[in-house]
C-alpha positions in Angstrom: -1.4 18.1 6.4 0.7 16.3 9.3 4.5 17.1 9.2 6.9 14.0 10.1 9.3 14.3 13.0 12.7 15.5 11.5 14.3 12.2 12.9 11.6 9.7 11.8 12.5 7.3 9.0 8.7 6.0 8.4 5.8 8.2 8.0 2.3 7.3 7.0 0.0 10.3 5.7 -3.4 8.5 5.4 -6.0 9.5 2.8 -9.6 8.5 2.0 -9.7 6.1 -1.0 -8.1 2.9 -1.9 -4.5 4.1 -3.3 -1.4 4.8 -2.0 2.3 5.7 -3.0 5.1 4.4 -1.2 8.1 6.9 -1.6 11.6 5.6 -0.9 14.4 8.5 -0.1 17.8 8.3 -1.6 21.2 7.8 -0.1 22.2 10.5 2.7 18.6 11.8 2.6 18.1 14.2 5.8 14.4 14.4 5.2 11.7 12.6 3.1 12.3 12.4 -0.6 9.5 13.5 -2.8 7.4 15.0 0.3 6.7 18.2 -1.5 6.2 16.8 -4.7 3.6 14.3 -3.6 1.8 17.0 -1.5 -0.9 17.7 -3.8 -1.7 14.1 -4.4 -5.0 12.9 -2.5 -3.8 9.2 -2.1 -2.2 7.9 0.9 1.4 8.6 1.1 4.0 6.3 3.1 7.5 7.8 3.3 10.6 5.8 4.1 14.0 7.0 4.9 17.0 4.4 5.4 19.3 6.7 7.7 21.9 3.9 7.8 22.1 3.9 3.9 21.7 0.0 3.7 19.9 0.3 0.5 16.6 -1.0 2.6 18.2 -4.4 2.7 18.3 -4.2 6.4 14.8 -2.6 6.9 14.6 0.5 8.9 15.9 1.0 12.5 12.3 1.9 13.6 10.8 -1.4 12.6 12.3 -4.8 14.0 13.1 -7.5 11.8 15.0 -6.1 8.9 13.7 -6.3 5.3 11.3 -9.3 6.2 10.0 -7.1 9.0 10.0 -3.8 7.0 7.6 -5.9 4.4 5.5 -7.3 6.7 5.0 -3.8 8.5 4.1 -2.2 5.1 1.7 -5.5 4.3 0.0 -4.7 7.6 -0.3 -1.1 6.7 -1.6 -1.7 3.5 -4.3 -4.0 5.1 -5.2 -1.7 7.8 -5.8 1.3 5.4 -7.6 -0.9 2.9 -5.5 0.0 0.1 -6.2 -1.8 -3.2 -3.6 0.0 -5.7 -0.2 0.7 -4.3 2.9 2.2 -6.2 6.4 2.8 -5.3 8.6 5.5 -6.2 12.2 6.3 -5.6 15.3 7.8 -7.1 19.0 6.1 -6.8 19.0 4.2 -3.4 15.5 4.9 -3.2 14.9 3.3 -6.7 16.6 0.4 -5.5 14.3 0.3 -2.4 10.9 0.8 -4.5 12.3 -2.1 -6.7 13.3 -4.2 -3.7 10.1 -3.7 -1.7 7.8 -3.3 -4.5 8.8 -6.7 -6.1 8.7 -8.5 -2.8 5.3 -7.3 -2.0 3.9 -7.8 -5.4 2.6 -4.0 -5.4 1.0 -2.7 -8.5 3.8 -0.3 -9.9 7.1 0.8 -9.4 8.7 4.2 -10.7 12.6 4.0 -10.0 14.6 6.8 -11.1 18.1 6.1 -12.1 18.2 3.1 -9.5 21.3 1.3 -8.6 20.2 -2.4 -9.2 23.5 -4.2 -8.3 25.3 -3.6 -4.9 29.0 -4.1 -5.5 31.4 -2.4 -3.3 33.6 -1.7 -6.0 31.0 0.7 -7.6 30.8 4.4 -6.2 28.4 5.2 -3.9 27.5 1.5 -3.0 27.3 0.1 0.6 30.7 -0.8 1.8 30.1 -4.5 2.2 28.1 -6.2 -0.2 28.4 -9.6 1.4 25.8 -8.8 3.9 23.0 -8.3 1.6 20.6 -11.3 0.7 19.7 -9.3 -2.6 22.7 -7.7 -4.1 21.3 -7.9 -7.6 17.6 -6.9 -8.2 17.2 -8.4 -11.7 16.1 -11.9 -10.6 13.7 -10.5 -8.1 12.3 -8.2 -10.7 12.0 -10.8 -13.3 10.0 -12.9 -11.1 7.5 -10.2 -10.1 5.1 -11.0 -12.7 2.3 -8.7 -10.9 4.4 -5.7 -10.6 4.9 -3.3 -13.4 8.5 -2.0 -13.0 9.5 1.4 -14.9 13.0 2.4 -14.9 
């Protein structure tokens, strides 16, 4: 099994087959969330970590274009690997990211553990400035994602 670079924030572990899990890390993560937990799975794994704690709204520093750039990059990875079934997993900020990206891409399933679904600077552990986010409330996005099963 390949080991990700310690300073990376996007890592793909390809596998045979047409299924994948996108694993979104939580706020303040210094390594990939779910890396050890998902190790036994035979599916392709894509690990994401937002080092700026921007709730994935601004994408990732290693991928240009903010959130749209991140989604376009993930679409390309999904297409290049021939993936047919894709799920997303995250907890807290990672749960927000899993819902945000999963609903935007229309992936098959999202499992969000205790996600923060509304960004508001008055809430503890929220981003400092909520006005810079296009999607501060996930409900409308999630409600419109008819093809994505979202479990919270």
